[in-house]
N, C-alpha and C positions, 0 to 999 in steps of 0.2 A: 504494500500500500504506500503510495506516494501522496503526501498532502502538502500543498503549498498554501500558506496562509499569509495574507497581507504583504506580498512581495512588492517592494517599492525601491526603485533604484535611486541613488543619490543624484539629484539634479545638478546640472551645471549652472553657472551663474546666469540668471535671467532666462533660463530655459526650463520647460516642464520636464518632469522625469520621463524616461523612456518606458518604464513600467510603473504603474500607479495602482497600488492596493489590489493586487491580483491574487485571487483565491480560487483554487480548483483542486481536483484530485485525479489520480490515475490508479485505477483499481487493479488488483492482481488478477491474472487470467484474462486480461483484456488489453486491446491496443487503443491508446488515446492519441488523438491528433490535436496539436496546438496550431490552429489555423489563424492566419493573419497576412495582410499585405506586406510587401517588403518595407522595412522600417517601422513596423508596428510594435517591435519590442520582443519578438519571439526569442532571438538569441540571447538578449539581455536577461530574459526570464530564466533561461536555462543556466546562465552563468550565476545568477543570483541563487538558484537552487543549489548549485555546486559550491557556493561561497567563494567564487572566483572574482567577484566584484563586490565592493562595499554597498550596503543598502540596509533597508529595514525589512522585517518579516522573517519567517522561519519556514523551513521545509522539513517535513518528517519523512524519513525512509524507514518504514516498518516501526514507527513510533519514536525514532530518535533522529535528531539533527545530525548532519554529516560530521561535524567536528566531535560528536560524542561516539562515533563508531570507530573502533580500534583500527580497522583496516578498510578504509572507504572503497579501495579498488576492488575488494571482494563483494561489496554490497551493490555498487553502482557501476555499470558499464557505460562509457561515454564515447561519443563520436561528435566532435565539434570541428567542422571544417575538414581540411586535409589531414592525412596521417602524418604526424611529425616524425621525421626520421632522416638519417643521413642518406642521400640519394645513392651512395655507393654501397650501402649495406644490403644484404640479400633479404628476401622475404622471410626465410626461415631464421636467419640471424636476428632480425628485428623482433620476431615473436619470442625467440629464446631469451633475448635480453629482457623483454617485458615479463617473461615467466620468472626470471630471477628477481626482477623488481617487485613482482606481486607475491613471490614466495610459493609458486606452484611448480610441480615437476616440469622439466624441460620437454618431456614427451607430450605435454599438453599442446605444444606448438604444432606438432605434426597432426594431432587429432583435430585441431581447429582448422588447419588447412584443408583437411578432408571434408570437414563440415561445410565450409564456405565454397568448396569446389575449385580451389587453386593449388592443389597438391602438386600438380605438374609444374608450377611456377615457383617452387620453393627456392630455387637457386637463381632466380631473376633478381636484378637490382631494383631498388625502389624507384629510382629515377626513370626506369624503362617501362613502368606499368601504365596501362591505360586507365582512364577514369573509372571504368567499371571494375577492373581488377583492383585498383587502389581502394575503392569503396568496399570491396569484399575483404581486403586486408584490414581495413578499419573496423569492420564488423567482427572479424576474427579477434582483433585486439580487444574490442569491447566485450566479447563473450569469453575471453581467455580464462577468467576466474569463475565462470559460471555465476554471474551476478543475478540477484533477484530483480533488479530494476535496470532498464535500458533507457538512456537519454540520448536522442539523436537529433542533430540539427540539420535539417534539409537533406536527409540521406539519399533521396531519389533525384536531387537536382542534377540535371545534365545527363541522366542515364537514358538508355534506350528503353522502349516499352518492355522488351524481354527482360532486361536487367531490373527494371522496376518491379515486374511480376515476381522475379526471383527474390528481390529484397523484401517485398511485403510478405512473401511466403515464409521467409526466414523469421521475420518479426512475428508472424502469426504462429509459427512453431514455438518460438520462445514463450509467447503468451499461453499457448496450449499446455505448457508444462507448469503453469501457475505463476509466471513472472509478469511484472508490470512493464509495459512498453509505452514510452512517450516520445513522439517525434513531431517536429515542426514542419509545416508546409504552407505554401501560399496558393495551392491548387485545391479549390473546394471539391471538385469531382474526385480527386485522389483521396481526400480525407473521407468523403462519404463512401467510397468504394472499398477502402482498406481498413478503416478504423471501426471500432465498436462505439466509441464516444468521441465527439468533436467539441473542442473548447475553442470558441471564436473570440479573438481579441482585436481591438482597434485602438491605436494610439496608446498602447500599454494598458488599456482597461478591458475588463471582461465584458463581452457582448452577450454571449450565450454559452451554455453548457448543456449539450443535448446528446441523446442517443443518435447513432448514425442514421437510422430510419427516420426519426423525427427531423433531423437536420436536413435530410434529402427532401422531405415533404415541404418543409417551411422555408428553406434557404436556396434551393437549387431550382433552375428553370424547368418547368414541366415539358414533357415531350410525348410523342406517340411512337411506340416501337412497333415496327412492321417487319414481318418475315414473309418473303414471297420468292418463288423460283424465277419470277420475272421482275426482279427488283429494279433493274435499269429502266425498263419500260414504265413501271409504276412511278418512278422518280420523275421521268419526263412528263407523264400525265399530270402529276401533282404540280409540277412547276408551271406547265402551261395554264392550268386552271387558276393558279394563284396569280399569275400575271394578268390573266383575263379579268379576274375579280379585283385586281389591284390590292392584294393582301400581302403582307410581309410574312412569308413562309420560308423557313430554312430547312433544306433537306440534306442530310449527311449520310453517305453510304458507309456504314460501319464494316460490312464484309460483303461477300458475293451475294448473299441472299437477305441481308438485313439493312433496314433503313431506320434512321431517326429523324422524325419530322417535328420541327419546332414551330410554334405559332399556329397550330391546327388542333383538331380534336379527332377522336376515334370515329365519330359519326361522319365527319367530312371526308376523312381518308377512306373509310369503308364505302361511302356512297360513290366516290370517284372511282374506286376500283370496280365496283359493281357496274357502273355505267360503261366502262371501257372493257369489261370482261377480263380483268386481271385477277388471277388466282392468288389468294392471301392465306397463308398458313397461321399467322399470328397477328393480332391487333390488340395493343394494350396501351393504356396511359401509364407513363412512368415519370418519376422525378429524379433527375440526376443520372449518374452512371455508377451505380453502387456495386456492380460486378456480380459474379456468381454467388449463390448462397454459401455461407461458411458453416463449417461443422461446429457443433457445440464444443465449448471450451471446458476442459476439466478444471477443477478448482484447487488442485494441489500439484506442486512440483515434485520431482523425484528427489530422493535423498542422495547424499554424496556417493554412497556405495553403488548407485545405479547409473553412474555416468555413461557407460557404453550404450545402454539401452536408450537413455534419454537423448544422447547425441544422435543415435540412429533415427529416433523419432523426429528430432529436429531437422535432420538432413532430409528425411522423407517428406516432411511438411514443407520444406523449402523448395522441393523439386517442382517444376512446372506441372500444372494439372493436365491430365489427358483431355484431348478434345472430345466434346460431347456430340452426339448425333443431333441433326437439326430438329428432330421430333421430340427431343428430351426437354421437358418443361423446365428442368433444373439448369439447363444450359443457357438461360437468358442472361444477358450482361447487365440487366438492371432489375430492380425490384418493383413490383406493382405498387401502386399508391395505396392499395388496401392491405398491404402486408403488415402484419402485427409486429410490434417491436420485439416480442418474445420469440418469434420464429427463428429458424436457422439462419435466415439472411441477416439478421441483426441480433446476435445473442446478447442478451442483457446481462451485465456483470452483476454478481451478487452484492448485496448490501454489506457494508462493513460490519464485522462482528459475527457474520453468519457462516463464512467459509474460511477455515484455517488455511494459512499459507505455510507450506513446509519447504521454503526456499533452501536450496543446497548451499547454505553458508554456515561455516562452522564458527563464525565469530560473533554473529548477531542473532539472538533468539528472536523468533517471530513474535511480533506484537500486534499483528493485524486483528486478532480476535480478543485483544485485551480492551476492556472497557475503560482503562485508565488513560488511554491515549486519546487526545482530541481527535474526533472523527468528523469529516465533512460529508460522510455518506448520506446523511439525512438532509443535505442542503436542498433548499427549495428556491427556484428561480424567482427573482424579484426584479423591479424596474431598474435598479442600480447594480445588480449582480447577484451574488449568492450570499445567503445568510446562514451561517452554521446553526442549524436547529438544535444540535446536541448541546451546545453551550448556551444557546439563547441570546447570543450577542452578535452584533453586526461585524462586518469585516473591519471597519474603521475602529470600532471599539476593541476588536481582538488584537490589533497591532498597536493600539495607542499605549504609549508608555514602554513599548518594547525597545531595548537599546539597539542602536545601529550596529550592524554586524560589520566586521572588517574582513579583509581578504584572508581566506584560509591558507595556511601553509600546507602545500601538498606533501604527503608523507614520502619519505625516502624509500629506497629499495629494501625489501625484507632480507634479501640475500646479497649483501653489498659486494662481497668478494667475487661471487659467481657473476653478478651483474657487471662488475668492472672488467672481468676477463672476457665476457661476451661483448662488451662495448669496445674493448681495445682490439681484439682479434676478429671482430666482425667486419672490419674494413681492411683495405690494403695499406693504410697509412703507416703502420709500424714497418712493414716490409719495404715500402718505398723510401721511408726516412732512413732506414738502415742502409739501403743500397746507395743512396746519395751520399750519406756520411762516409761510408767505406771508400767510395770512389774519390771523393774530395780529400779525404784523409791520406789515402795512398799517394795521390798526386802531390799533395803538399809535402809529405815526407820525402819523396824523391827530389823535389826542388830544394828542400833544405839540405839534404845530403850532398847534392851536387855543389851547392854554394859553400858548404863546410862551416865549421865554427859553431855548430849547434850541439849542445849536450845530448847524450843518448836518450835521456828521459824525455826531453822536449822533442827529440827526433821521432821517437816511437809514438808520442802523443800527437805529432803533426801540429805543434803549437809554436809558431814563430813569434818573435817579440812584438811584432806590429799588430798581431791579432789579439782582440780582447779575450777570446776563448777559443779552444780547439774545436774542430768540427764535431767531434763526439759530444762535447759538452753542449754545444748549440743544439744538436739533435735531441739530446736528453731533455733540454729545456723546452724544445718544441713539443715533444710528446707529453711532457708534464703540463704545458699550457693547454693542449687539446683535451686534457682529462676533464676539465670543467667547461672550457670554451665551446667544445663541440655539443655539450648537452644544452647550453644556453641557446645555441643556434638551432639545434634540433631536439627540443625537450621531449624525452621519452617517458618521464615520470609525471607529467602534468596532463590534465584533461585537454587543455588547449595551450596556447603559447603561455609559458609561465617560467618559473625559476625552479632550479633544483635545490632542495633544502640542504642546510648545513648540518648534517648529522655526523657525529664523530665516527660512527661505524663506517659510513661511506667515505669520509676523509681518510681514515686509517687504511681502508682497502685501496684507495687511489694512491696513497703514499707508498704502500707496499708494492703494488703492481708497477708503479713508475720507477721505484728504486730497482726492481728486478730488470725492467727494460733498460734502464740506464747502465747497469752493470754489464748486461749482455751486449749492449751497443759499444761500450768501452772496450770489452774484451775482443769483440769482433774487429774494431778499428785498430787496436794494437797488433792483433794477429795479422791483419791485412797489411799494415805498414811494415812489419818485420818481414813478411813474405815478399813484398814488393822490393824492399831494400836488398834482401839476399838474392833475389832473382836478377836485379839490374847490376848491383855493385858487388855481389858476393858477400863475404864476411867482413869486408873493409870497415863500413861504418858501425858495425855491431861488435860488442864484446860482452863477455859474461860479467854481470854486475856483481860487485862484492856485497852490496846491501840492496835487497829487493823489497823487503817488507814495508819500509817507510815510503818509497815511491809508489808502491801499489796502494797503500792506504790513502796516500794523498790523491792519487788518481781516482780511486773509488769515492772518496769524500767529495771531490770536485763534481763528479758526475751526478751523484745522488743529491748534492746540494743544489745544483742547477735544475734538476728535475723537480725537486720539492718546491723550489722558488717559483717555477712555472705553475705548479698545481695550486699553490696558495694564492698567488697573484691573480690567476684566472678565476679562482673562486671568490676573491674579494671584489674584483672589478667586473666580473661576469663577461669576459671576453678573452679569447686566446691571444690577441695582439698585446693586451696589457700583461699577460703572463710572460710572453717572450720579451717584452720591453723590460720587465723586472729582472729577467735573467741577464740581459745585456747591461742593465744599470749597475749590477754588482761590480764588474771589473772597471767600468768606465767612470762611475761616480763614487761608489762606496769604498773601493780599494784605495784610491788616492787619499780620501779622508782618513782612513785607518792608518795608512802609511805615514801620513803627517802626524797623527796622534802618537804613533809608536816610535817616531824618529828620536834617536838619541839613546844613550845607555840607560839601563834600569838601575835605580838607586838600591833596590833590594832584589837580588836575583832569586829565582824560584828553584834553586837546586835542592835535590832531595825530596821533591814532591811525590815521586812514586813510592818512596819508603813511607812517607807520612800517610798516603792513601792506603797502603797495605795495613797500616796500624788501625785505620778507621773501619776496615772491612770486617764483616762478621766471620767470614771464613778466609783462611790464608791461601792466597793464590801462589802458583809456582814462581820462582824468580825469573823464569823466561818471559813471564807476562809483563815484567817491568819494561822490556824493550818495546813491546807493543804500545804500552801506555805512554812511554816517552815519545814514540813515533807519532802517536795521535796528538799529543800535546804540542809537539813540534810543528805538526801540520796546522793546528788551530792557531798557533802563535804567528804563523805567516800572515801577511796582509790579506791575501786572498781567502785563506781559511777564516780569519776573524771577520772579514766582510761577509762571507757566506753565513756564518753563524748569526751575526747581528741581523742580517736581512731576513733570515728564516724566523728569528724570534719576533721581529716587527710584523712580518706577514702573518704569523700564527696568531699574534695578539689582535691584529686587524680582522682576521677571519673569525676569531671568537667573539669580537665585539659586534660585528655585523650580525652574526648568528644570535647573540644575546639580544640585540635590538629588535630583531624580527620576532623573537619569542615574547618580548615584552609587549610589542604591538598586538600580537595574536592574543 
C-alpha cells in the first residue's frame, strides 16, 4: 500500500508550487496511473514521495515513510528517466554492481535479464542499447530486489506499440503477485487501457481519483466500435454521408476489419450500413481505448522462498497475449459503456485492511492490514479533492503543522567491497590506464638512461627531476579520482541523479581497492622499465641494490598516497578532475611549503625513536623490524612523504566534515 498525503513541493520565489497538497493512494495488487499534462507536476510528485526533493507531506510505503525503512531499495523499485550508468559498462556488469549495492546475490542479475527478455544482450555496452532495451534494463534494475512497490516515471515514453504492450504486461504481472505499481503518463487512453485506477492531476493539484472504467466513461471521448469484413467500404460510406450531412465525423481504421467512429452513434452507423448492404459483425458504443479484459488480480505476493515460480509467472504475464479470433467477444480492444466496474475488464482493488499483502521483503513487515496506519482507502471524492474519511480531517488539515521534509540521503551499498570490485573491473578503465602508464613509463626510463646521470631508483620509477610525479603515481591518482568521480557522473546508488553517501564502509572499500590497484600498477611499471632497460642497454644501467626495503617502501607509500588523495578529493569535491588536481597539488604546492618549513638542522634530533617505540608496544617485536620502522620514518621525514601525509589528513578531515554536515541536515 502506497499512501501519499499532502504532498507539497517547496515553491520558488514568487512562483506557485509544482505540487500542491496532493493526496492519493496506490493499492496492492493493482496498477495506478498518475495522469497529467507535461509540466503538471507528475515527476515532482514522485521525487517528493522518494524524498529526493524538499517539501511538505508524507508518503507511507506499507505504513512507514521511506526514511524509516532500513533498506529502501528492497521496498521500492524506481525508474526515473534514463538508466544511470557508465556507457562502457556491460548490461550484466551494471546489474551485478547494483546487486552488490542492494545486498542481493549476484545470480539475481542473470535471473532478471531472463525476466525482462534481454539475456542475449548481457555483454552489450550500455551506450549501445536502444531505447526499448534500455527501458527493459531499467525495469530489471527496479525489480532487482523484488520490491513491493514500483514507481515509474513515463516508462512507455518513446516506445513502440509492441514495447508498450510488453511493458504494461510486465507491470500487470508484478501487480498480479500483490505488488503496488504507480506510473506516470500524459496519455489518457494509455492510462485507461493499462491501469486499474487513474489519478488525474493538473497544475500539481488533484483533479480526480477514479477506477479505470469510470475514468473511461467520464473523461474519454465516446466512440462507436464497428467490426465488418468490408471495413474499407463501410468507412467510405460513412465518410460520404457525413460530408453530405455536413457533420464532423472521424473514422479511424484500427485493423483490417475494425473501425472506430467518433462523432456518431450506433443507430446512425447501423442505418448507413443497412442502406448500403454492408455486413456488420459488431456494433457497440465505447468510451476510450481500454484494451482487452484483464484477468482478476490475486491479493497476495509470493514469499521469498518462491522466487523461481513467481518470476516465471511474471515473465509469462509479461509475454504478449495471443491473438484472438474475430468472433471472440473477449477480443474487443475496448470496453462497452455498460461494463460494470467489478468485471474482469476493470478489476476493482480491495479496500485497505481487507486483503493482506505478503510482499517478498525481509526487512519491512507488512502493515497494509494494520488499523494503526492512516489509510486513505475510504476516501470519498469531493469538489476540492479527496478527504480521508478514516481520520475525518481534510487534506489541508492533515498536513498542517507537518514539518518540511529535507532531501533524503540515499543509502550506500550493503556490500561495499563487492560493489567496489564490480565498479572498478566492470569497465576497461583500469586496463587502459595500466597500458598507458606502462608505455609512458618505459619510454621515459629509456630516455633517462640514454641521457645518464639519473639514480637507479628514479630510473626504475621513470621519474625525472622536471616531472612532479612519475607516470605510475599519476595513474594511481587517476584511478583513485575515478573511484568517486565516476559515481557522481553516473550515480548507481540513487533513484535519479543524486550523490553517493559518505559511508565509512564504502570509503574503506574504495581505499583498499585503490591501494591494491596502485601497488599492482607500480609493480607493473617497475617491471616494464627494468625489462625495457635490459632489452635496449643490457645490464649497463642496472645493478643489484644493496638496500631495497627502504626504496620499495617509499615507492609503495608514494603510490598509495596518490591514490588515496584522489579518492578523498573526488569524494569531497564530487568530481574526478578535483581528485586529480589534488594529486598534482601535493608535489607542486605542498612539497615546497614543507621543504621550506623543514629547511635547516633540527635542534633536537629524533635518534633512538625505534627503541622508544619498542618500549611502548604491548608485545616485543623482533629487532629486524627496527629497520622497517626506521625506513618508514625516513620516508615520512622526506618533503614528499610529509606533504602526502599532511594532504591525506586534511582531505580525510574535509571528507568527514562534509559527511557530518549532511547527517546533521538529514
